[in-house]
N, C-alpha and C positions, 0 to 999 in steps of 0.2 A: 613732828619735828624732832630733830636729832641734836643731842647735847653731848659735849665732851666735858667730863668732870675730872679735874686734875687735883687729886687729894691723896696724900700719902698715908693718912690714918685709915686703915682698912675698915674698922668698925663704922667710923663716921661716913666713909665713902659708901659703904653698903646701905646704911640708913638713908642717906640722901638719894642714892640711885634708886632704891626701892620706892621712895616717896615720889620721885619725879616720874618714874614709870607708871605708878598708880594714877598720876595726873595726866597721863597720855603721851609722855615723851619717850623716845628711844634714847637710851643712855649708854655711853661708853665711858670707862674709867681708865685713868692713867695715874701712876704713883710718882713719876718723875717728869722733868721737862723733856728728857730724851724720848720717853714713851709717848708723851703728848705730841711731840714733833712728828713722830712716825705715824701716829693716828691721824693727825691733821693733813698729812700728805695723802693718805689712803682714802679718807672719807670726808664728805662735805658736811659741815656742821652749821646749825642755825644759831647756836649759842655755845659759849665756852665759859665754864666756871673754874677758876683757878685759885688755889691756895697760895699765899705769899711764901710761906716757909716750906720749901720742898727739899728733899735729900740732896739734890744737885744744884740748889741755888734759890734765888728770889723769883717767885712767879712773875713779878713785874718785868724782870729781864726777858722772860719768855714772851710776854705780851709785846714788849718793844720789838723783839725780833720778828714777831708775826706781822706787826704793822710795817716794819721796814721792807718786808718782802711783798707787801701789798694786800695782806688779809684785811678784810673789812668786817669779819664775823664779830658780832657783839660779844663783849667780855664783861663778866662780873667777877670782881676780886673777892675772895673769901679770906678774912683775917681774924686772928684770935685776939688781937688787941685793938682797942678803940682808936681809930686813926685820927690824928689831930689834923689841923688845917693843912700843914705842910705835907703830911702823908697823902691826904686826899688830892691835893694839887699835883703831887708827884704821880699818883696813880692815874689821874685823868690825863695828864700830859703824856704818860706812857701809852695811853690808848684804851684804858679801862672805861666802861660805860657806867659802872655802879660799884658800890662796896656793900658787902654783907658781913656782919659781925657774928662770929661763932660764940655760943651755939645759936643756930638759927632754926626757927620753926619752919617746917616744910611749906606750910601755907604762905608764909611771908616770902620765902624764896621763890615759890611759883609766882606769886603776885609781882615780885620784882622782875622776874624773867619776862613776864608778859608785858609789864610796863616798858621795859627796854625795847622789846620787840614791836611795841606799838608806835615807837618814835618814827617820825617821817623818814629818817635815813634808811630805815628798813622797809619802807613802803608797806606797812602792815596796818590794818584797821581793826578795831575791836570786834566788828561783825562783818562777815563776808556774805554777800548776796549774789546768787546766780539763779535766774529764773525765779521760781517760787520757793527756792531753798535758801535758808539763812543758817549760818554757823556762828554761834557766839563763841569767840575764841577764849574768853575768860572762863566760862563755865563748861566749855567743850560740849555744848548742847546744839544739836541739829533740829531744825524745825522745817516743816513743809507746809506752805500755805498758812503759816502762823501756828500750826499745831506741832508740839514737841514730838520727836520721833526717837525712840530708844535705839541707839546704834552702838555696838561695842567699840571700845576705844581705838582698836586697830583700824576699824573701818572709818572712824571719825578722822583719824590721821590721813587716811586715803582720800576721803572726800575733800579734805582741806587742800591737799596737794593738787587735786584735779580742779578745784574751784579757783585756786590761785592762777592756774594756767588755762582757764576756760577757753575752749575753742582751739587749743594747741595740743599737739601730741606730747604726752609725757612718756618717755622711754621706760620700759619695764625695769631696767637697771637703776634708773633714778628713783623709782618708787621703792625698790628694795633698799637702796642706800639710805633713804630718808626714814623708812618705817622700822627698820631692824638694826639692832646694834650687833657688835661682834659676838656677843655672848648668846644672842638668840639662835635657837635651832630653827632654821628656815628650810622647809621642804621645797623641792624643785618647783612645785605648782602653788606655792603659798600665795603669790600675787594673784594668780588666776582665781583661786578660791575666794580670796578677799574681794576681788572685783565682782564675782558672781553673787556673793552675799550682799554686797552693797547695792547691786542692781536690784536684788529682791526687795530690799528695804525701800528703795526709791520707787519701784513700781507699785508696791503695796500702798505707799503713802500718797500716790497721785502726783509725783514730781513731774515737772514740765521739762526736765532735762534727762538725758540718758548717757550711759557710758558706752562709747563705741570702740571696738577693738580694731586697731590698725595693724594688720598682720605683719610680723617681722619688725615692728617698730615699737608699739606700746598702746596707750589708751588715750582717748580724748573725751572730755565732758562737753556735750553740746545740746542744743535745743532738740527736744524730741520731735521727730517728723511723723506725721500721720497722713493717711490717704486723703486726697482732696475731698473736702466737704465733711470730713469726720469730726464731730465735736464732742463725742462721748469721752468720758474719763478713761484713763488707761485701765486695761484689764487687771483686776486684782488677782494675784497668784493664789492658788489654793495650796494647802499643805502638801498635796500629792505632787505639786509642781516643784517643790523645793527639796533637793537632795544633794548628792555630791556634785560639785561643779563639773559640767561636761568639758571634754577636751576642747581646746581652742576658744574658751569663753572670752 
């Protein structure tokens, strides 16, 4: 999932961004409301974190503007002073979903982000289930048939996106926009390699779903199809099978 962090203090922004990336998020940062507006036009965000005191104004004014133009992206306001009742009412009426007080522990911030994302308005649940795969959104843990499977965070983000759109084609560009921030160095075949590696994890773990390539469009997660009458478990890939992702994966 991709987050926009609007914070003018460079050191604090760097610490928060690093902590969020470690927790599995792709993070873009902006120092002003103008920079944030430019980023919001270019990239789709699942969450926005905004400081109130910015060089070009009050972060709440930016939130109000986003709501007026129809943005429904969840917003958490970051403030350096304990908000009183009137401040919280003002913030919520402006369109904020939560408040976080500086300094904030990264674990608390991540917990608040996930709490907001679990709300019905965002149509998110704590655990996603597709076939025999389960993804714990809180712990970012994937399990197949009840057994935990170690998958790198980038591939966890990939499987989450595909699980949320199970049975539907997810364009390659949509995957790139959700998995990588502006600062990430992305190779031309980064998505293909990530899909190849995720397929390997799923095959080795006996998953009942597979990722199908829809050429010229993207990828779709769907139930694995086997020849009629075949009941054996999927073939487990051997080390020799796993190398550089082939072209057209």
